[in-house]
C-alpha positions, 0 to 999 in steps of 0.5 A: 561443833557448829550450832545453828543458832538464832539471828538475834542472837547473832547479831547481838553477839556481832554488836557487843563484839563491836564487829557490826558490818552490813555484810554480816547482816540478814539483809545481806544474806537474804539479798544473796539468797535472792541471787542463788546462794545459800546461807546459814547462821552458825554459832561456836560454843565453849561448853555453852557459851557463845565464842564466835558466829557467822553468816556463812554463804554457800554455792555449789560449782558448776560440774564439780561436786563441791562447794564454795563458802564464804564468810563476808568480812569474817567470822565475829570472834575475838581474833586475839584470843588464840584459844577461841580462833583455833576452836572456831577455826577447827569447827569450821574446817570440821563443818566445811569438811562435812557438807562438801565445801573445798575452802572457806573464804574470809576477809576480816576487817582487821588493820594489816598493819599495827605501829607500821609493822605487819599485824601478827595475826596474819602469821597467827592465821596462817598457822591456824592453817588459812592461806593468805591471799596476800595484800592486794592493792586495788580491788583484786578481792571480793571485797576492797582491802582499803577505805577511807573511814571518817570518825564523827564521835564527839564531833560537830558538823561544824569541825568535821566540815573544817576538816575536809580538804579546801577544794572539797569545800569549794566544790560543794560551795560551787555546786549548791551555788550551781543549782544543786539540790540534794533529795532522798530518793526510793526504788521509784527511781531506780530508772533514773539511779540505773542511767546515771550508773550505766553513764558512770560505767561507760565512763571508767570503762566497766560493766556496772551491776544489773537492774535486777541485782539492785532491785534485789538489794532495795527489797532486802535492806529496805530501811537500812538502805538510803538513795539520794540523788544530787538534783538540778533545779532550774528554779535555783538558776538565775542566767541573766545574773550569771551573765551579768557577772561574765559581763562584769568580768570582761569589762575588768579585763578591758580595764586592767589591760588599759591601765598595763599600757598607761604612762607611769605605771611601775614596775611593780605595779605592772607586775601586779596588774598583769598577775590580777589579769591571769586571775581574772582570765582564769575566773572569767573561764571558769565562770562562762564553763559553769554559765554553758553547763548551766545554760545547758540543762536549763535549754534541755531539762527545763523541769530539771535532772538528777546529776548524781546518785548514791546507795548508802546502808546504816545500822546502828551507829555506822553508815557505808557508802556502797555505789554511786554515780554521776553524769558525765556531761555535767560532773564539773558541776561538782554534784557528788561532793555535795550529795556526800557533804548533804548525807553526812549532815544527815547522819550525823544528825542520827547521832552515826558516828563512823562512815566508810567510804568503802573501797580504794586503791592501795597505792595512794601514792601512785598519781598513775594509778587508773583508781587514784582520782576514786581516792582523792574525792574520798579522802578529801572529806577528811576520813583515815585510810585503813588498811585491812588484812585481805582475803584468807582461804581456809582450805579443805579440799585441797585437789578441788581448791587448785583446780577451782583456783586455776579455772578460775585464772581461766575464767578471768582472762577468757569468757568464751568457755561457757563452763569457765563463765559460769564458774566466774559468775559464781566466785566472783564479786556480789 
């Protein structure tokens, strides 16, 4: 049977088993409690030896005398030890039955594929009674199934930077050249954070989390959570110099056009002049666009303005990107690229060797996917695409499980029914 255990014992067991995740911590549990969930730290013992542990999150469904149980990022156990996995599963099932759970959901950070083949653990979990919810390619699950992870172990920052895509390096350089400064912040700047997040949500066509939600996260995670901003500093901008560069390009284009019309120019020479002219026009267009954007900010925000933001979480030698966004009007100044680069520099100085970008579409070969741009951005920093096995439900009460699943499907398609709205809020992502 499962027993309540001390958090320190649980945390050390999680670290020792290399399954540390910021969603498996007491801080996340505290945040969920403030959102109306009950949490419990449980250990599974083989005689007196701790062989498994978890923080279980529970919430009662409206109008249904049963509970939804969720274990973020899965139970802590040796998934490849059949005896331990089976024992923990049996104990979980019994615990759920005793406490009126209709299902227990897990989403372990276990690779979906090994050497190109489907991980046999999926079949093993199913044999122990778990229902696999599939290999969803977008963000259908409670947590993203696919992500990009950067491994900084035994690397210098220069080596990490050299692994960025060239366009990423270029965006970082341009952002810093265009007056972007990266600053660390706190809950005191939550108004600015929310303004940027709402702008991003409007651009993406979705509804962002509430201010209360982020207040809860910041209160729960405290020193583990870092808020960053990409700030435009007018003092770093020399508009006169930028204008002079534009004028010089105009003069170069004129000289180029005159050279093309001169007598004696060879076909080869003419071809080169035309190619040079195309490049000059492209450079002019870019510099003019940058000048317009920068001068607009200088005029309207003489004291500066925060253009992008992000929330990161850190534990031990690991870090995760969680939330972030940028102002739509000034996206082309690439503040996000400079911000992430600075964060990577900062965590490497703290010997953090694992950085999870936390969430991409699994359709990485489909440029028409609406989330393809998100993948391109995160991949440009040189990390590796990782696919996890997805979600599993340990079904305790089949009749209620089927009813709840149907109600959830209805709630997702129609939010006019108050009961369905309540159910959707309970089981939706938190």
